[in-house]
C-alpha positions as CSV (number, residue, x, y, z in Angstrom):
1,X,-0.4,23.8,-1.4
2,X,-0.9,25.9,-4.9
3,X,-2.9,24.3,-7.6
4,X,-0.7,24.4,-10.6
5,X,1.1,21.3,-12.4
6,X,4.2,21.0,-9.9
7,X,7.6,21.5,-11.9
8,X,10.1,18.9,-10.6
9,X,13.8,17.5,-11.4
10,X,14.0,14.2,-11.6
11,X,17.9,14.4,-10.0
12,X,16.5,16.4,-6.9
13,X,13.8,13.4,-5.6
14,X,17.0,10.5,-5.1
15,X,16.1,8.1,-3.0
16,X,18.7,7.6,-0.1
17,X,21.4,5.2,-0.1
18,X,23.5,3.8,1.9
19,X,27.6,2.5,0.9
20,X,27.8,-1.2,1.2
21,X,32.0,-1.5,0.5
22,X,33.0,-1.8,4.1
23,X,29.9,-3.5,5.1
24,X,30.4,-6.1,7.7
25,X,28.1,-9.2,8.7
26,X,25.9,-8.2,12.2
27,X,24.4,-5.7,13.0
28,X,25.6,-2.4,11.5
29,X,24.7,1.2,11.3
30,X,22.1,0.3,8.5
31,X,21.3,-3.2,9.8
32,X,17.7,-2.2,11.7
33,X,16.4,1.4,9.5
34,X,13.2,1.6,9.1
35,X,11.7,3.6,5.7
36,X,8.2,4.5,6.0
37,X,6.6,7.6,3.8
38,X,4.8,10.3,6.7
39,X,5.3,13.9,7.4
40,X,8.1,15.5,8.9
41,X,8.2,18.6,10.8
42,X,10.7,21.6,10.7
43,X,11.5,23.9,13.8
44,X,12.4,27.6,13.1
45,X,16.2,27.0,11.8
46,X,14.6,24.5,9.0
47,X,16.2,21.2,10.8
48,X,13.5,18.3,10.9
49,X,13.4,17.4,14.4
50,X,10.1,14.8,14.2
51,X,7.8,12.9,11.7
52,X,4.4,11.0,12.1
53,X,4.4,8.0,9.6
54,X,0.9,7.3,7.6
55,X,0.3,4.7,9.9
56,X,-0.1,7.3,12.5
57,X,3.3,6.7,14.3
58,X,5.4,9.3,16.1
59,X,8.6,9.9,16.8
60,X,11.2,12.7,17.9
61,X,14.6,12.5,16.2
62,X,17.6,11.9,19.0
63,X,19.0,14.9,17.4
64,X,17.8,17.5,14.8
65,X,18.8,16.9,11.0
66,X,19.2,19.8,8.5
67,X,18.7,18.7,4.8
68,X,19.7,20.5,2.2
69,X,16.1,20.9,0.3
70,X,14.4,22.0,3.3
71,X,13.8,25.5,2.5
72,X,10.7,26.9,5.0
73,X,11.2,26.6,8.4
74,X,8.6,26.0,10.9
75,X,6.4,24.0,8.6
76,X,5.3,20.0,7.3
77,X,7.1,18.2,4.6
78,X,6.0,15.2,3.0
79,X,9.1,12.8,2.6
80,X,10.1,9.3,3.3
81,X,12.1,8.7,6.1
82,X,15.1,6.4,6.6
83,X,15.2,6.1,10.5
84,X,16.3,3.0,13.5
85,X,13.9,3.5,15.7
86,X,15.1,4.3,19.7
87,X,13.1,4.2,23.1
88,X,10.6,6.2,24.5
89,X,9.5,7.1,21.1
90,X,13.3,8.4,19.8
91,X,14.3,7.6,16.6
92,X,17.9,8.1,14.9
93,X,18.2,10.1,11.9
94,X,19.1,7.8,8.8
95,X,17.8,10.2,5.4
96,X,15.0,11.5,3.8
97,X,13.3,11.7,0.3
98,X,11.2,14.3,-0.8
99,X,7.7,13.3,-1.9
100,X,6.2,15.5,-4.5
101,X,2.8,16.3,-3.3
102,X,-0.3,17.3,-5.1
103,X,-4.4,18.5,-4.5
104,X,-6.6,17.4,-7.1
105,X,-7.8,20.4,-9.6
106,X,-10.8,21.0,-10.9
107,X,-10.6,20.5,-14.7
108,X,-11.6,23.5,-16.1
109,X,-8.7,25.3,-13.8
110,X,-6.4,24.3,-15.6
111,X,-5.9,25.0,-20.1
112,X,-3.5,22.2,-20.7
113,X,-4.3,18.1,-19.9
114,X,-0.9,16.7,-21.1
115,X,-1.2,12.9,-20.6
116,X,2.4,11.6,-21.4
117,X,2.4,8.2,-20.5
118,X,5.1,6.9,-17.4
119,X,5.3,3.7,-16.1
120,X,2.8,2.2,-13.5
121,X,4.9,0.1,-10.4
122,X,2.2,0.9,-7.4
123,X,-0.6,2.4,-6.1
124,X,-1.9,2.4,-2.9
125,X,-4.3,4.3,0.3
126,X,-2.2,5.8,3.3
127,X,-3.6,4.0,6.5
128,X,-4.1,7.2,7.6
129,X,-6.2,8.0,4.4
130,X,-5.1,10.9,3.8
131,X,-2.7,10.1,1.1
132,X,-2.9,8.2,-2.1
133,X,0.7,7.3,-2.9
134,X,2.2,5.8,-6.3
135,X,5.1,4.2,-7.6
136,X,6.0,5.8,-10.9
137,X,8.9,5.5,-13.3
138,X,10.2,8.8,-15.4
139,X,11.9,8.5,-18.1
140,X,14.6,11.4,-18.7
141,X,17.6,12.3,-20.2
142,X,20.0,15.6,-19.7
143,X,19.2,18.8,-22.2
144,X,22.6,21.2,-22.7
145,X,23.8,19.3,-19.7
146,X,20.8,20.2,-17.3
147,X,18.4,16.9,-16.0
148,X,14.8,18.0,-18.3
149,X,11.9,18.4,-16.1
150,X,8.6,16.8,-15.5
151,X,5.5,18.7,-15.1
152,X,2.8,17.3,-12.9
153,X,-0.1,17.4,-11.6
154,X,-4.0,15.8,-11.0
155,X,-7.3,17.2,-12.1
156,X,-10.9,16.4,-10.5
157,X,-13.2,15.6,-14.0
158,X,-16.5,15.1,-11.8
159,X,-17.5,14.2,-8.8
160,X,-20.7,11.2,-9.4
161,X,-23.8,10.4,-7.0
162,X,-24.2,6.8,-7.3
163,X,-27.4,4.5,-7.1
164,X,-26.5,3.5,-3.3
165,X,-26.5,7.8,-2.6
166,X,-22.1,7.1,-2.2
167,X,-20.1,9.6,-4.2
168,X,-17.4,9.2,-6.8
169,X,-14.8,11.4,-7.6
170,X,-13.1,11.0,-11.0
171,X,-9.3,12.0,-11.2
172,X,-6.8,11.5,-13.6
173,X,-2.6,12.2,-13.6
174,X,-1.5,14.6,-15.4
175,X,2.4,14.4,-16.8
176,X,4.1,16.3,-19.8
177,X,7.2,15.1,-20.8
178,X,8.4,18.9,-21.7
179,X,10.5,17.7,-24.9
180,X,12.6,16.0,-21.9
181,X,14.9,12.7,-23.7
182,X,13.7,9.4,-22.6
183,X,17.5,7.9,-22.5
184,X,16.9,6.3,-19.1
185,X,14.2,5.5,-15.9
186,X,14.0,7.1,-12.7
187,X,11.8,5.5,-10.4
188,X,9.7,8.2,-8.0
189,X,7.3,8.5,-5.3
190,X,4.3,10.9,-5.6
191,X,1.1,11.7,-3.1
192,X,-2.2,12.9,-4.0
193,X,-3.5,14.6,-0.9
194,X,-6.8,14.3,-0.4
195,X,-9.8,16.8,0.0
196,X,-10.8,16.7,3.9
197,X,-14.4,16.8,2.5
198,X,-14.1,13.8,0.7
199,X,-16.1,11.3,-1.5
200,X,-16.4,8.2,-0.5
201,X,-14.7,6.6,-3.3
202,X,-11.8,8.0,-5.9
203,X,-11.7,6.3,-9.4
204,X,-7.9,7.6,-10.8
205,X,-6.5,6.9,-14.4
206,X,-2.8,7.4,-15.3
207,X,-2.1,7.0,-18.8
208,X,1.0,4.4,-18.9
209,X,2.9,3.2,-21.9
210,X,0.7,-0.4,-21.3
211,X,-2.1,1.3,-21.5
212,X,-4.6,3.5,-19.2
213,X,-4.3,2.2,-15.3
214,X,-7.4,2.6,-13.8
215,X,-8.1,1.9,-9.9
216,X,-10.9,2.7,-7.0
217,X,-9.9,3.7,-3.4
218,X,-12.5,3.8,-1.2
219,X,-11.0,6.7,0.8
220,X,-13.8,7.6,3.6
């Protein structure tokens, strides 16, 4: 993963949805559907074949799935997986939504530190303690018939040693509105990939329309 500000189009990461016009009471195709955040495995044909959730549960798909936004073979993608559980560790594929993932970058590596506000919804540490996940709302709009592009990243300002000899890393979420109009709001989930040699705690700050959001996570 490159440690640069990550550009993304808000239309690209729409969450999976299903039509309900023909819904019938009882057990239907979507009645047992589960949604989990995790990592999906892609084979040499750019097909999704398996996934592991943040809770540590692993599944093999009953049939390989082709997803338009997957462009690299033999790799792993972070995503929200929609599926139906099947016997013997298998799952029926129902949908997939990409989750932009960022690694913290030392603040001095980035020249500009834009902190345009976002709307905050949720923040939680993955059960496997590999990611900090954020649920955010971005204000967006069209510029000359093209959806505007936001820029996001996470910087590490410092790591401090506390009085009890534990360490705390200070992260800031960066966001550039990039002259995108604020006509409507889109919800998106993003993940912060924690380093392998991680501190004991992470102090995260996000500039929101309601003021600064601050939360500390015990990540070790």
